[in-house]
N, C-alpha and C positions, 0 to 999 in steps of 0.2 A: 503494500500499499504506499502511496505517496500521497503527500499533502503539498499542494502548490498553490500558493496564495495569489500568485500573479495571474494563474489561468483560473483561479476562483474555484478550486473544488478538490475533492478527494478523487483519487484514480486508483483503481484496483485492476492487476493484471493476472489472469489465470488463476491458479489454485494455490497460492503461496500460503498455507495456512501454518499456524503455530502447532508444535507438537502436543502443548497440553490441552486436550479436549475440554476441560472445565472451564477454561480461560474464555474461548470462543471469540471469532473474529468481529462479532457484532459488538461485544462489550469494549474490544479495542477500539473500535471506531467511536463509541460514546465517549471513550475517556480522552481521546485525542481531539474531539471536536466539540466539547461542552460549549464553548464561549465562541464557536465558529459560525457565522451566519451563511447559510445556503450551501451545505456541502452537497455535492452530488455523488452517488454511490455507483459505480459500475459494476454490476453483479454479474458474475459469468453464468447465467442460467443455461444457456445450451453449449456454451464453449466448455464448462466443467460440469456443473450440478446435473443436468440431464443424462450425461455421460456415466455418472457414478450411481445412477438410480436404475438397477436392473430391472427388466419387465416382470420376470418370473422369479420368486424368492427374494430374500433380503440381500443387500450388496454384501460382499466379502468384509469381515471385521475392520480391515484398514480403511476401506473406503467408508464405512459407516462412522468411522472415527473422524474422518475428515469432513463429512456432512455435519455430524454434530457440532464440530468446531466452527463450521461455517455459520450454521444457523444459532449457535449459542445454546441449544439444547436438544435433548434426543427425542422431542414430541414429534418431529418430522416424521418419524417412523409411522406413528398412529394416523398422521394427516395424508401420508402418501401411499400407504399401503393397506390392503384389504386382506384378512386372514380368514379362510372359510374351511370347514371342516365337512367333508362328504364321506358317504360310505363306499367302501371299496368293493372289489368283486366279490371278495369272501367277507364281507360284512365288517372289515376293520375300518377304523377311522383314518382317512386320508387328510391331511393338512396341507393346505396350499395357501401360498403368500403370492398376491400380485399387486403390481404398481397399479394405482388407480389415478394418480395425479398426472396431469399434464403442464403445460406452459402456464395456463392461467392460475392454475391452484397453486403452484409454486411461486408464483408472481405475487398472489394475494398472500401467501404466508409470509414471503419476506417483507412486504410491505407492513403487515401485521407485526412481525418481530420488530422492525425498525421502529414502530411506533411506541413500542414499550420502553424506548430509551430516548428517543428525540421528542421534543414539544410538538413537532408538526413534520408529516410526511407527506408528499403529494400522492393521492391515491392512485393516479394512473402513470405508472412508469413508463418511459419511451423505450421500445424494444428496437435493439439494433439488429438487423436482419442480414443473412448472406444473400446471396444471388437466387437461391431457392426459396427464398421468403421465411426461411426458419429463424426464430429468434436466437442468437447466439449471446447476447448481454441486454441486460436491462439498466437503463440510466434511470436511477431512482433520486428525486429531489426531496432532501431533508433540511431541517432547520435546527442547528444546534443551540441556538440563542432563544431561552424560554420567554423574553419579552414580547408581548403581544403585538406591539408595533412592528417589531423584526419579523416576527412569525408571519404576520399578515402580508408585510412588504414581500418576504421571500415567497409567499404562495402566490401573490399576484405574479410575480417574476416568471415562477414555474408555469402558471397558468398561461401567460403571454407566450412564453417559448413554446409550450406544447400546442397551443391553438393556433397562434400566428406563424411563427417561425417554423414550425413543423406540423403543417395542418393536414399533411396527407398520410399520416401514419394509421396503420389499420386500427389501433386500439383507441385513437381519437376522432374517428370520423362520425 
């Protein structure tokens, strides 16, 4: 993670996470940006997170650790996966785990997580897509300053950017 005040925000690249899963990337962001107005979080949705979430069964332990660190809690497993028990051929219980979360659910969850530590988070992140229109990153606008005037101003700026400067984004049409 880099903070570049001249460019006006927080920039995160790839999946460079701390080794301590209890610390969490999200808490590191909050600690560094408490008094900073208008951070932008570049969240690696399709670039990293979607690749770590397996479709059948839960991810390997090392991937789970990275995801837990990324989200700052282990509750993502319950939000992104469904466990079902079916009767097998010989009447034994067969437990299956499947991913039920897509881009929207992960987007909503990340915004929800950021709202637990920032005074304000814009509800509609800007998806940065590849040539096949697949979201690779989410640009999330958050406010680190708890002052109501600063929060309102930052949200107005984010609204302007999302509605005026970036009018043709799929999530903002």
